[in-house]
Biopython code that builds the backbone (N, CA, C, O; Angstrom):
import numpy as np
from Bio.PDB.StructureBuilder import StructureBuilder

atoms = [
    (1, "MET", "N", (-0.636, 93.873, 4.533)),
    (1, "MET", "CA", (-0.527, 92.740, 3.642)),
    (1, "MET", "C", (-1.874, 92.026, 3.613)),
    (1, "MET", "O", (-2.427, 91.675, 4.656)),
    (2, "ALA", "N", (-2.383, 91.821, 2.434)),
    (2, "ALA", "CA", (-3.654, 91.120, 2.271)),
    (2, "ALA", "C", (-3.459, 89.627, 2.509)),
    (2, "ALA", "O", (-2.371, 89.102, 2.273)),
    (3, "PRO", "N", (-4.497, 88.937, 2.974)),
    (3, "PRO", "CA", (-4.369, 87.487, 3.175)),
    (3, "PRO", "C", (-3.906, 86.808, 1.885)),
    (3, "PRO", "O", (-4.430, 87.078, 0.804)),
    (4, "GLY", "N", (-2.922, 85.929, 2.019)),
    (4, "GLY", "CA", (-2.395, 85.213, 0.867)),
    (4, "GLY", "C", (-1.355, 85.967, 0.065)),
    (4, "GLY", "O", (-0.777, 85.409, -0.868)),
    (5, "GLU", "N", (-1.102, 87.229, 0.406)),
    (5, "GLU", "CA", (-0.119, 88.037, -0.312)),
    (5, "GLU", "C", (1.277, 87.745, 0.228)),
    (5, "GLU", "O", (1.466, 87.580, 1.433)),
    (6, "VAL", "N", (2.247, 87.684, -0.674)),
    (6, "VAL", "CA", (3.635, 87.445, -0.286)),
    (6, "VAL", "C", (4.309, 88.796, -0.079)),
    (6, "VAL", "O", (4.263, 89.641, -0.973)),
    (7, "PRO", "N", (4.938, 89.023, 1.082)),
    (7, "PRO", "CA", (5.601, 90.303, 1.329)),
    (7, "PRO", "C", (6.702, 90.575, 0.303)),
    (7, "PRO", "O", (7.328, 89.645, -0.205)),
    (8, "GLN", "N", (6.931, 91.849, 0.004)),
    (8, "GLN", "CA", (7.947, 92.258, -0.968)),
    (8, "GLN", "C", (9.343, 91.816, -0.571)),
    (8, "GLN", "O", (10.178, 91.566, -1.441)),
    (9, "TRP", "N", (9.617, 91.713, 0.726)),
    (9, "TRP", "CA", (10.964, 91.397, 1.186)),
    (9, "TRP", "C", (11.308, 89.912, 1.109)),
    (9, "TRP", "O", (12.461, 89.545, 1.340)),
    (10, "VAL", "N", (10.348, 89.052, 0.794)),
    (10, "VAL", "CA", (10.658, 87.625, 0.649)),
    (10, "VAL", "C", (11.503, 87.474, -0.611)),
    (10, "VAL", "O", (11.053, 87.833, -1.700)),
    (11, "PRO", "N", (12.721, 86.950, -0.481)),
    (11, "PRO", "CA", (13.644, 86.915, -1.617)),
    (11, "PRO", "C", (13.290, 85.857, -2.658)),
    (11, "PRO", "O", (12.668, 84.840, -2.352)),
    (12, "GLN", "N", (13.702, 86.124, -3.887)),
    (12, "GLN", "CA", (13.526, 85.148, -4.958)),
    (12, "GLN", "C", (14.323, 83.877, -4.678)),
    (12, "GLN", "O", (13.982, 82.805, -5.177)),
    (13, "ALA", "N", (15.389, 83.996, -3.875)),
    (13, "ALA", "CA", (16.234, 82.841, -3.546)),
    (13, "ALA", "C", (15.507, 81.816, -2.686)),
    (13, "ALA", "O", (15.971, 80.684, -2.550)),
    (14, "CYS", "N", (14.389, 82.193, -2.114)),
    (14, "CYS", "CA", (13.618, 81.276, -1.273)),
    (14, "CYS", "C", (13.038, 80.167, -2.140)),
    (14, "CYS", "O", (12.391, 80.434, -3.153)),
    (15, "THR", "N", (13.271, 78.923, -1.739)),
    (15, "THR", "CA", (12.775, 77.790, -2.519)),
    (15, "THR", "C", (11.405, 77.303, -2.057)),
    (15, "THR", "O", (10.864, 76.354, -2.624)),
    (16, "LEU", "N", (10.844, 77.938, -1.043)),
    (16, "LEU", "CA", (9.495, 77.579, -0.603)),
    (16, "LEU", "C", (8.522, 77.952, -1.724)),
    (16, "LEU", "O", (8.595, 79.065, -2.244)),
    (17, "PRO", "N", (7.627, 77.062, -2.103)),
    (17, "PRO", "CA", (6.666, 77.406, -3.155)),
    (17, "PRO", "C", (5.925, 78.700, -2.815)),
    (17, "PRO", "O", (5.540, 78.930, -1.668)),
    (18, "THR", "N", (5.738, 79.530, -3.824)),
    (18, "THR", "CA", (5.116, 80.844, -3.643)),
    (18, "THR", "C", (3.784, 80.750, -2.902)),
    (18, "THR", "O", (3.489, 81.593, -2.054)),
    (19, "ALA", "N", (2.992, 79.753, -3.206)),
    (19, "ALA", "CA", (1.680, 79.607, -2.564)),
    (19, "ALA", "C", (1.791, 79.345, -1.068)),
    (19, "ALA", "O", (0.854, 79.634, -0.325)),
    (20, "GLU", "N", (2.913, 78.804, -0.612)),
    (20, "GLU", "CA", (3.091, 78.486, 0.808)),
    (20, "GLU", "C", (3.716, 79.629, 1.612)),
    (20, "GLU", "O", (3.688, 79.606, 2.842)),
    (21, "ARG", "N", (4.271, 80.612, 0.935)),
    (21, "ARG", "CA", (4.984, 81.697, 1.628)),
    (21, "ARG", "C", (4.110, 82.486, 2.595)),
    (21, "ARG", "O", (4.560, 82.770, 3.704)),
    (22, "PRO", "N", (2.882, 82.853, 2.230)),
    (22, "PRO", "CA", (2.053, 83.582, 3.206)),
    (22, "PRO", "C", (1.799, 82.775, 4.481)),
    (22, "PRO", "O", (1.692, 83.346, 5.567)),
    (23, "PHE", "N", (1.705, 81.462, 4.351)),
    (23, "PHE", "CA", (1.488, 80.621, 5.526)),
    (23, "PHE", "C", (2.720, 80.617, 6.427)),
    (23, "PHE", "O", (2.594, 80.593, 7.651)),
    (24, "ARG", "N", (3.910, 80.639, 5.827)),
    (24, "ARG", "CA", (5.145, 80.675, 6.618)),
    (24, "ARG", "C", (5.258, 82.011, 7.346)),
    (24, "ARG", "O", (5.626, 82.050, 8.520)),
    (25, "VAL", "N", (4.941, 83.107, 6.652)),
    (25, "VAL", "CA", (4.950, 84.424, 7.295)),
    (25, "VAL", "C", (3.969, 84.423, 8.466)),
    (25, "VAL", "O", (4.273, 84.960, 9.531)),
    (26, "ALA", "N", (2.805, 83.826, 8.273)),
    (26, "ALA", "CA", (1.805, 83.752, 9.345)),
    (26, "ALA", "C", (2.316, 82.930, 10.525)),
    (26, "ALA", "O", (1.994, 83.237, 11.673)),
    (27, "GLU", "N", (3.113, 81.883, 10.259)),
    (27, "GLU", "CA", (3.700, 81.096, 11.354)),
    (27, "GLU", "C", (4.625, 81.965, 12.200)),
    (27, "GLU", "O", (4.588, 81.907, 13.429)),
    (28, "PHE", "N", (5.458, 82.775, 11.534)),
    (28, "PHE", "CA", (6.335, 83.681, 12.277)),
    (28, "PHE", "C", (5.500, 84.691, 13.059)),
    (28, "PHE", "O", (5.797, 84.974, 14.220)),
    (29, "ASP", "N", (4.459, 85.237, 12.431)),
    (29, "ASP", "CA", (3.584, 86.192, 13.125)),
    (29, "ASP", "C", (2.998, 85.576, 14.394)),
    (29, "ASP", "O", (2.985, 86.213, 15.447)),
    (30, "ARG", "N", (2.515, 84.343, 14.295)),
    (30, "ARG", "CA", (1.927, 83.682, 15.469)),
    (30, "ARG", "C", (2.977, 83.434, 16.548)),
    (30, "ARG", "O", (2.734, 83.690, 17.727)),
    (31, "LEU", "N", (4.144, 82.937, 16.143)),
    (31, "LEU", "CA", (5.205, 82.688, 17.120)),
    (31, "LEU", "C", (5.563, 83.977, 17.843)),
    (31, "LEU", "O", (5.615, 84.011, 19.073)),
    (32, "PHE", "N", (5.808, 85.032, 17.085)),
    (32, "PHE", "CA", (6.190, 86.301, 17.696)),
    (32, "PHE", "C", (5.057, 86.875, 18.536)),
    (32, "PHE", "O", (5.289, 87.348, 19.649)),
    (33, "GLY", "N", (3.844, 86.839, 18.019)),
    (33, "GLY", "CA", (2.707, 87.409, 18.734)),
    (33, "GLY", "C", (2.364, 86.680, 20.021)),
    (33, "GLY", "O", (1.942, 87.301, 20.996)),
    (34, "GLU", "N", (2.542, 85.368, 20.029)),
    (34, "GLU", "CA", (2.163, 84.567, 21.190)),
    (34, "GLU", "C", (3.291, 84.345, 22.188)),
    (34, "GLU", "O", (3.032, 84.150, 23.375)),
    (35, "SER", "N", (4.544, 84.371, 21.724)),
    (35, "SER", "CA", (5.634, 83.929, 22.599)),
    (35, "SER", "C", (6.779, 84.906, 22.787)),
    (35, "SER", "O", (7.588, 84.730, 23.698)),
    (36, "ALA", "N", (6.871, 85.928, 21.952)),
    (36, "ALA", "CA", (7.996, 86.861, 22.073)),
    (36, "ALA", "C", (7.800, 87.788, 23.266)),
    (36, "ALA", "O", (6.724, 88.348, 23.472)),
    (37, "VAL", "N", (8.854, 87.933, 24.036)),
    (37, "VAL", "CA", (8.846, 88.826, 25.192)),
    (37, "VAL", "C", (9.421, 90.180, 24.786)),
    (37, "VAL", "O", (8.887, 91.231, 25.142)),
    (38, "ARG", "N", (10.515, 90.133, 24.038)),
    (38, "ARG", "CA", (11.161, 91.354, 23.530)),
    (38, "ARG", "C", (12.129, 90.938, 22.428)),
    (38, "ARG", "O", (12.362, 89.751, 22.202)),
    (39, "TRP", "N", (12.681, 91.925, 21.755)),
    (39, "TRP", "CA", (13.663, 91.649, 20.720)),
    (39, "TRP", "C", (14.638, 92.797, 20.623)),
    (39, "TRP", "O", (14.347, 93.921, 21.034)),
    (40, "THR", "N", (15.794, 92.500, 20.075)),
    (40, "THR", "CA", (16.804, 93.527, 19.831)),
    (40, "THR", "C", (17.366, 93.304, 18.439)),
    (40, "THR", "O", (17.300, 92.204, 17.892)),
    (41, "ARG", "N", (17.911, 94.351, 17.889)),
    (41, "ARG", "CA", (18.549, 94.299, 16.571)),
    (41, "ARG", "C", (19.980, 94.792, 16.778)),
    (41, "ARG", "O", (20.265, 95.964, 16.532)),
    (42, "PRO", "N", (20.898, 93.905, 17.231)),
    (42, "PRO", "CA", (22.269, 94.321, 17.538)),
    (42, "PRO", "C", (22.997, 94.952, 16.354)),
    (42, "PRO", "O", (23.849, 95.822, 16.532)),
    (43, "ASN", "N", (22.657, 94.509, 15.147)),
    (43, "ASN", "CA", (23.236, 95.102, 13.936)),
    (43, "ASN", "C", (22.327, 94.763, 12.758)),
    (43, "ASN", "O", (21.307, 94.095, 12.926)),
    (44, "ALA", "N", (22.698, 95.220, 11.578)),
    (44, "ALA", "CA", (21.841, 95.069, 10.401)),
    (44, "ALA", "C", (21.643, 93.623, 9.975)),
    (44, "ALA", "O", (20.703, 93.318, 9.242)),
    (45, "THR", "N", (22.510, 92.737, 10.424)),
    (45, "THR", "CA", (22.426, 91.345, 9.971)),
    (45, "THR", "C", (21.988, 90.373, 11.068)),
    (45, "THR", "O", (22.089, 89.157, 10.904)),
    (46, "ARG", "N", (21.507, 90.910, 12.177)),
    (46, "ARG", "CA", (21.105, 90.027, 13.278)),
    (46, "ARG", "C", (19.852, 90.549, 13.978)),
    (46, "ARG", "O", (19.687, 91.750, 14.191)),
    (47, "LEU", "N", (18.986, 89.617, 14.326)),
    (47, "LEU", "CA", (17.791, 89.889, 15.114)),
    (47, "LEU", "C", (17.754, 88.860, 16.231)),
    (47, "LEU", "O", (17.787, 87.658, 15.970)),
    (48, "ASP", "N", (17.687, 89.322, 17.472)),
    (48, "ASP", "CA", (17.586, 88.435, 18.632)),
    (48, "ASP", "C", (16.178, 88.559, 19.204)),
    (48, "ASP", "O", (15.745, 89.645, 19.589)),
    (49, "VAL", "N", (15.479, 87.442, 19.252)),
    (49, "VAL", "CA", (14.106, 87.417, 19.746)),
    (49, "VAL", "C", (14.077, 86.596, 21.033)),
    (49, "VAL", "O", (14.423, 85.414, 21.032)),
    (50, "VAL", "N", (13.664, 87.227, 22.126)),
    (50, "VAL", "CA", (13.543, 86.534, 23.408)),
    (50, "VAL", "C", (12.138, 85.946, 23.475)),
    (50, "VAL", "O", (11.137, 86.659, 23.411)),
    (51, "LEU", "N", (12.100, 84.621, 23.607)),
    (51, "LEU", "CA", (10.834, 83.885, 23.639)),
    (51, "LEU", "C", (10.646, 83.217, 24.993)),
    (51, "LEU", "O", (11.616, 82.937, 25.697)),
    (52, "ASP", "N", (9.403, 82.964, 25.349)),
    (52, "ASP", "CA", (9.144, 82.105, 26.502)),
    (52, "ASP", "C", (9.733, 80.741, 26.182)),
    (52, "ASP", "O", (9.577, 80.246, 25.065)),
    (53, "ALA", "N", (10.406, 80.127, 27.147)),
    (53, "ALA", "CA", (11.086, 78.849, 26.921)),
    (53, "ALA", "C", (10.136, 77.752, 26.442)),
    (53, "ALA", "O", (10.560, 76.832, 25.743)),
    (54, "VAL", "N", (8.868, 77.838, 26.809)),
    (54, "VAL", "CA", (7.912, 76.810, 26.376)),
    (54, "VAL", "C", (7.723, 76.805, 24.858)),
    (54, "VAL", "O", (7.220, 75.827, 24.304)),
    (55, "ALA", "N", (8.117, 77.875, 24.185)),
    (55, "ALA", "CA", (7.977, 77.968, 22.728)),
    (55, "ALA", "C", (9.229, 77.501, 21.985)),
    (55, "ALA", "O", (9.276, 77.551, 20.756)),
    (56, "GLU", "N", (10.244, 77.048, 22.726)),
    (56, "GLU", "CA", (11.511, 76.702, 22.069)),
    (56, "GLU", "C", (11.351, 75.614, 21.009)),
    (56, "GLU", "O", (11.854, 75.769, 19.896)),
    (57, "GLU", "N", (10.674, 74.537, 21.322)),
    (57, "GLU", "CA", (10.526, 73.444, 20.354)),
    (57, "GLU", "C", (9.817, 73.929, 19.087)),
    (57, "GLU", "O", (10.222, 73.602, 17.972)),
    (58, "ARG", "N", (8.769, 74.702, 19.277)),
    (58, "ARG", "CA", (8.023, 75.267, 18.143)),
    (58, "ARG", "C", (8.916, 76.187, 17.312)),
    (58, "ARG", "O", (8.901, 76.127, 16.082)),
    (59, "ALA", "N", (9.693, 77.039, 17.985)),
    (59, "ALA", "CA", (10.587, 77.966, 17.290)),
    (59, "ALA", "C", (11.687, 77.215, 16.544)),
    (59, "ALA", "O", (12.038, 77.577, 15.421)),
    (60, "ARG", "N", (12.225, 76.181, 17.162)),
    (60, "ARG", "CA", (13.265, 75.376, 16.495)),
    (60, "ARG", "C", (12.715, 74.694, 15.239)),
    (60, "ARG", "O", (13.392, 74.635, 14.213)),
    (61, "GLY", "N", (11.507, 74.189, 15.325)),
    (61, "GLY", "CA", (10.891, 73.553, 14.159)),
    (61, "GLY", "C", (10.687, 74.537, 13.022)),
    (61, "GLY", "O", (10.981, 74.232, 11.866)),
    (62, "LEU", "N", (10.184, 75.716, 13.352)),
    (62, "LEU", "CA", (9.982, 76.762, 12.353)),
    (62, "LEU", "C", (11.318, 77.197, 11.758)),
    (62, "LEU", "O", (11.432, 77.372, 10.545)),
    (63, "ALA", "N", (12.323, 77.371, 12.608)),
    (63, "ALA", "CA", (13.652, 77.773, 12.137)),
    (63, "ALA", "C", (14.240, 76.728, 11.191)),
    (63, "ALA", "O", (14.831, 77.079, 10.169)),
    (64, "ALA", "N", (14.082, 75.461, 11.522)),
    (64, "ALA", "CA", (14.615, 74.392, 10.663)),
    (64, "ALA", "C", (13.929, 74.395, 9.302)),
    (64, "ALA", "O", (14.584, 74.232, 8.273)),
    (65, "ARG", "N", (12.619, 74.580, 9.296)),
    (65, "ARG", "CA", (11.899, 74.625, 8.018)),
    (65, "ARG", "C", (12.309, 75.842, 7.201)),
    (65, "ARG", "O", (12.466, 75.759, 5.983)),
    (66, "GLU", "N", (12.483, 76.979, 7.881)),
    (66, "GLU", "CA", (12.857, 78.204, 7.170)),
    (66, "GLU", "C", (14.266, 78.109, 6.607)),
    (66, "GLU", "O", (14.506, 78.513, 5.470)),
    (67, "ALA", "N", (15.198, 77.582, 7.387)),
    (67, "ALA", "CA", (16.575, 77.422, 6.906)),
    (67, "ALA", "C", (16.630, 76.427, 5.748)),
    (67, "ALA", "O", (17.524, 76.502, 4.906)),
    (68, "GLY", "N", (15.684, 75.502, 5.706)),
    (68, "GLY", "CA", (15.642, 74.530, 4.625)),
    (68, "GLY", "C", (15.281, 75.130, 3.280)),
    (68, "GLY", "O", (15.693, 74.610, 2.243)),
    (69, "CYS", "N", (14.521, 76.211, 3.276)),
    (69, "CYS", "CA", (14.130, 76.832, 2.004)),
    (69, "CYS", "C", (14.865, 78.143, 1.753)),
    (69, "CYS", "O", (14.959, 78.588, 0.610)),
    (70, "CYS", "N", (15.377, 78.754, 2.789)),
    (70, "CYS", "CA", (16.150, 79.999, 2.668)),
    (70, "CYS", "C", (17.481, 79.763, 3.366)),
    (70, "CYS", "O", (17.655, 80.108, 4.535)),
    (71, "SER", "N", (18.411, 79.172, 2.638)),
    (71, "SER", "CA", (19.665, 78.702, 3.240)),
    (71, "SER", "C", (20.563, 79.819, 3.753)),
    (71, "SER", "O", (21.541, 79.544, 4.449)),
    (72, "PHE", "N", (20.258, 81.063, 3.429)),
    (72, "PHE", "CA", (21.076, 82.167, 3.926)),
    (72, "PHE", "C", (20.804, 82.470, 5.398)),
    (72, "PHE", "O", (21.600, 83.163, 6.032)),
    (73, "PHE", "N", (19.706, 81.970, 5.955)),
    (73, "PHE", "CA", (19.411, 82.173, 7.376)),
    (73, "PHE", "C", (20.292, 81.281, 8.241)),
    (73, "PHE", "O", (20.553, 80.129, 7.897)),
    (74, "THR", "N", (20.745, 81.822, 9.363)),
    (74, "THR", "CA", (21.385, 81.034, 10.411)),
    (74, "THR", "C", (20.588, 81.282, 11.683)),
    (74, "THR", "O", (20.426, 82.426, 12.108)),
    (75, "PHE", "N", (20.100, 80.223, 12.282)),
    (75, "PHE", "CA", (19.340, 80.316, 13.527)),
    (75, "PHE", "C", (20.131, 79.642, 14.633)),
    (75, "PHE", "O", (20.659, 78.544, 14.453)),
    (76, "ARG", "N", (20.210, 80.307, 15.781)),
    (76, "ARG", "CA", (20.814, 79.722, 16.986)),
    (76, "ARG", "C", (19.849, 79.966, 18.129)),
    (76, "ARG", "O", (19.073, 80.922, 18.118)),
    (77, "PHE", "N", (19.911, 79.089, 19.113)),
    (77, "PHE", "CA", (19.058, 79.231, 20.291)),
    (77, "PHE", "C", (19.929, 79.203, 21.533)),
    (77, "PHE", "O", (20.789, 78.335, 21.684)),
    (78, "VAL", "N", (19.697, 80.163, 22.424)),
    (78, "VAL", "CA", (20.466, 80.275, 23.660)),
    (78, "VAL", "C", (19.481, 80.272, 24.824)),
    (78, "VAL", "O", (18.643, 81.167, 24.939)),
    (79, "ALA", "N", (19.585, 79.259, 25.688)),
    (79, "ALA", "CA", (18.709, 79.172, 26.858)),
    (79, "ALA", "C", (19.089, 80.241, 27.869)),
    (79, "ALA", "O", (20.268, 80.518, 28.090)),
    (80, "ASP", "N", (18.069, 80.836, 28.479)),
    (80, "ASP", "CA", (18.282, 81.883, 29.474)),
    (80, "ASP", "C", (17.196, 81.753, 30.546)),
    (80, "ASP", "O", (16.282, 82.574, 30.616)),
    (81, "GLY", "N", (17.306, 80.719, 31.374)),
    (81, "GLY", "CA", (16.321, 80.499, 32.439)),
    (81, "GLY", "C", (14.970, 80.133, 31.877)),
    (81, "GLY", "O", (14.828, 79.117, 31.198)),
    (82, "THR", "N", (13.971, 80.957, 32.155)),
    (82, "THR", "CA", (12.618, 80.695, 31.673)),
    (82, "THR", "C", (12.394, 81.255, 30.273)),
    (82, "THR", "O", (11.279, 81.217, 29.753)),
    (83, "LYS", "N", (13.439, 81.766, 29.676)),
    (83, "LYS", "CA", (13.380, 82.341, 28.326)),
    (83, "LYS", "C", (14.403, 81.647, 27.438)),
    (83, "LYS", "O", (15.327, 80.997, 27.926)),
    (84, "VAL", "N", (14.228, 81.791, 26.142)),
    (84, "VAL", "CA", (15.206, 81.311, 25.168)),
    (84, "VAL", "C", (15.362, 82.415, 24.120)),
    (84, "VAL", "O", (14.381, 83.020, 23.687)),
    (85, "VAL", "N", (16.596, 82.663, 23.726)),
    (85, "VAL", "CA", (16.858, 83.688, 22.719)),
    (85, "VAL", "C", (17.021, 82.999, 21.368)),
    (85, "VAL", "O", (17.875, 82.129, 21.198)),
    (86, "MET", "N", (16.197, 83.398, 20.425)),
    (86, "MET", "CA", (16.288, 82.924, 19.048)),
    (86, "MET", "C", (17.126, 83.956, 18.304)),
    (86, "MET", "O", (16.660, 85.062, 18.029)),
    (87, "CYS", "N", (18.361, 83.593, 17.979)),
    (87, "CYS", "CA", (19.285, 84.494, 17.286)),
    (87, "CYS", "C", (19.186, 84.210, 15.792)),
    (87, "CYS", "O", (19.443, 83.090, 15.350)),
    (88, "ILE", "N", (18.816, 85.216, 15.025)),
    (88, "ILE", "CA", (18.626, 85.057, 13.584)),
    (88, "ILE", "C", (19.662, 85.924, 12.878)),
    (88, "ILE", "O", (19.691, 87.142, 13.050)),
    (89, "ASP", "N", (20.512, 85.278, 12.083)),
    (89, "ASP", "CA", (21.556, 85.987, 11.339)),
    (89, "ASP", "C", (21.364, 85.777, 9.845)),
    (89, "ASP", "O", (20.911, 84.721, 9.403)),
    (90, "VAL", "N", (21.720, 86.806, 9.072)),
    (90, "VAL", "CA", (21.716, 86.724, 7.613)),
    (90, "VAL", "C", (22.970, 87.424, 7.097)),
    (90, "VAL", "O", (23.536, 88.260, 7.802)),
    (91, "PRO", "N", (23.417, 87.100, 5.885)),
    (91, "PRO", "CA", (24.520, 87.857, 5.299)),
    (91, "PRO", "C", (24.054, 89.280, 4.964)),
    (91, "PRO", "O", (22.857, 89.527, 4.816)),
    (92, "ALA", "N", (24.993, 90.197, 4.849)),
    (92, "ALA", "CA", (24.660, 91.599, 4.566)),
    (92, "ALA", "C", (23.794, 91.733, 3.315)),
    (92, "ALA", "O", (22.934, 92.611, 3.251)),
    (93, "SER", "N", (24.008, 90.886, 2.338)),
    (93, "SER", "CA", (23.235, 90.957, 1.093)),
    (93, "SER", "C", (21.755, 90.625, 1.298)),
    (93, "SER", "O", (20.936, 90.895, 0.419)),
    (94, "GLN", "N", (21.407, 90.045, 2.443)),
    (94, "GLN", "CA", (20.021, 89.673, 2.734)),
    (94, "GLN", "C", (19.443, 90.457, 3.911)),
    (94, "GLN", "O", (18.432, 90.053, 4.487)),
    (95, "SER", "N", (20.078, 91.574, 4.271)),
    (95, "SER", "CA", (19.607, 92.339, 5.434)),
    (95, "SER", "C", (18.179, 92.848, 5.253)),
    (95, "SER", "O", (17.465, 93.031, 6.239)),
    (96, "VAL", "N", (17.750, 93.081, 4.010)),
    (96, "VAL", "CA", (16.378, 93.531, 3.769)),
    (96, "VAL", "C", (15.370, 92.466, 4.225)),
    (96, "VAL", "O", (14.261, 92.800, 4.642)),
    (97, "VAL", "N", (15.752, 91.200, 4.146)),
    (97, "VAL", "CA", (14.875, 90.126, 4.615)),
    (97, "VAL", "C", (14.718, 90.220, 6.132)),
    (97, "VAL", "O", (13.622, 90.047, 6.666)),
    (98, "LEU", "N", (15.821, 90.495, 6.814)),
    (98, "LEU", "CA", (15.764, 90.652, 8.266)),
    (98, "LEU", "C", (14.977, 91.910, 8.640)),
    (98, "LEU", "O", (14.275, 91.923, 9.652)),
    (99, "ASP", "N", (15.090, 92.964, 7.830)),
    (99, "ASP", "CA", (14.280, 94.167, 8.043)),
    (99, "ASP", "C", (12.792, 93.808, 7.998)),
    (99, "ASP", "O", (12.010, 94.246, 8.841)),
    (100, "GLY", "N", (12.422, 93.011, 7.009)),
    (100, "GLY", "CA", (11.026, 92.599, 6.871)),
    (100, "GLY", "C", (10.557, 91.756, 8.034)),
    (100, "GLY", "O", (9.442, 91.923, 8.529)),
    (101, "LEU", "N", (11.415, 90.848, 8.468)),
    (101, "LEU", "CA", (11.071, 89.996, 9.608)),
    (101, "LEU", "C", (10.939, 90.833, 10.881)),
    (101, "LEU", "O", (10.042, 90.601, 11.691)),
    (102, "ALA", "N", (11.830, 91.800, 11.053)),
    (102, "ALA", "CA", (11.758, 92.689, 12.217)),
    (102, "ALA", "C", (10.480, 93.530, 12.176)),
    (102, "ALA", "O", (9.867, 93.779, 13.214)),
    (103, "ALA", "N", (10.080, 93.964, 10.989)),
    (103, "ALA", "CA", (8.837, 94.728, 10.860)),
    (103, "ALA", "C", (7.639, 93.859, 11.235)),
    (103, "ALA", "O", (6.702, 94.336, 11.876)),
    (104, "ARG", "N", (7.666, 92.581, 10.837)),
    (104, "ARG", "CA", (6.599, 91.659, 11.219)),
    (104, "ARG", "C", (6.586, 91.491, 12.735)),
    (104, "ARG", "O", (5.529, 91.402, 13.360)),
    (105, "MET", "N", (7.771, 91.451, 13.300)),
    (105, "MET", "CA", (7.906, 91.340, 14.754)),
    (105, "MET", "C", (7.212, 92.528, 15.420)),
    (105, "MET", "O", (6.464, 92.366, 16.385)),
    (106, "GLY", "N", (7.473, 93.717, 14.891)),
    (106, "GLY", "CA", (6.856, 94.922, 15.436)),
    (106, "GLY", "C", (5.350, 94.926, 15.275)),
    (106, "GLY", "O", (4.628, 95.386, 16.159)),
    (107, "ALA", "N", (4.872, 94.415, 14.150)),
    (107, "ALA", "CA", (3.431, 94.360, 13.917)),
    (107, "ALA", "C", (2.768, 93.364, 14.863)),
    (107, "ALA", "O", (1.641, 93.573, 15.312)),
    (108, "ALA", "N", (3.479, 92.283, 15.158)),
    (108, "ALA", "CA", (2.922, 91.251, 16.034)),
    (108, "ALA", "C", (2.897, 91.694, 17.494)),
    (108, "ALA", "O", (1.995, 91.323, 18.245)),
    (109, "LYS", "N", (3.880, 92.478, 17.889)),
    (109, "LYS", "CA", (4.015, 92.872, 19.296)),
    (109, "LYS", "C", (4.233, 94.380, 19.392)),
    (109, "LYS", "O", (5.316, 94.818, 19.780)),
    (110, "ARG", "N", (3.250, 95.161, 19.056)),
    (110, "ARG", "CA", (3.369, 96.621, 19.126)),
    (110, "ARG", "C", (3.923, 97.050, 20.475)),
    (110, "ARG", "O", (3.396, 96.692, 21.528)),
    (111, "GLY", "N", (5.010, 97.833, 20.417)),
    (111, "GLY", "CA", (5.599, 98.359, 21.636)),
    (111, "GLY", "C", (6.477, 97.386, 22.377)),
    (111, "GLY", "O", (6.969, 97.713, 23.457)),
    (112, "GLY", "N", (6.696, 96.191, 21.835)),
    (112, "GLY", "CA", (7.474, 95.186, 22.549)),
    (112, "GLY", "C", (8.942, 95.185, 22.231)),
    (112, "GLY", "O", (9.708, 94.475, 22.884)),
    (113, "GLY", "N", (9.367, 95.959, 21.245)),
    (113, "GLY", "CA", (10.766, 95.932, 20.828)),
    (113, "GLY", "C", (11.658, 96.694, 21.753)),
    (113, "GLY", "O", (11.202, 97.418, 22.638)),
    (114, "ALA", "N", (12.933, 96.524, 21.538)),
    (114, "ALA", "CA", (13.923, 97.229, 22.341)),
    (114, "ALA", "C", (14.873, 97.941, 21.428)),
    (114, "ALA", "O", (15.798, 98.606, 21.895)),
]
sb = StructureBuilder()
sb.init_structure("model")
sb.init_model(0)
sb.init_chain("A")
sb.init_seg("    ")
for serial, (resi, resn, name, xyz) in enumerate(atoms, 1):
    if name == "N":
        sb.init_residue(resn, " ", resi, " ")
    sb.init_atom(name, np.array(xyz, "f"), 0.0, 1.0, " ", f" {name:<3s}", serial, name[0])
structure = sb.get_structure()
């Protein structure tokens, strides 16, 4: 993806202005690259990202902003000692968005997935 380019998987339903979308994708890339320990994809509509607990506030802020423009996302956070699990759910009709997010996760943390 070229700088400033919006990924193909970003849905038209997203109300975030098009010019701001690459910056939001970059925020997820930074969060995943700097704080993700591992991730799992329990099913097509869910992605669980294990983060260092120190990143929880940052992740919650990003999740709140993302849910505000893409209302189909559901974010939950589960504390697990020194880690926190960011559970990301979407309806089946939006699984391609989760595929894209998971691919970004893989790009940010090569070899870190489960």
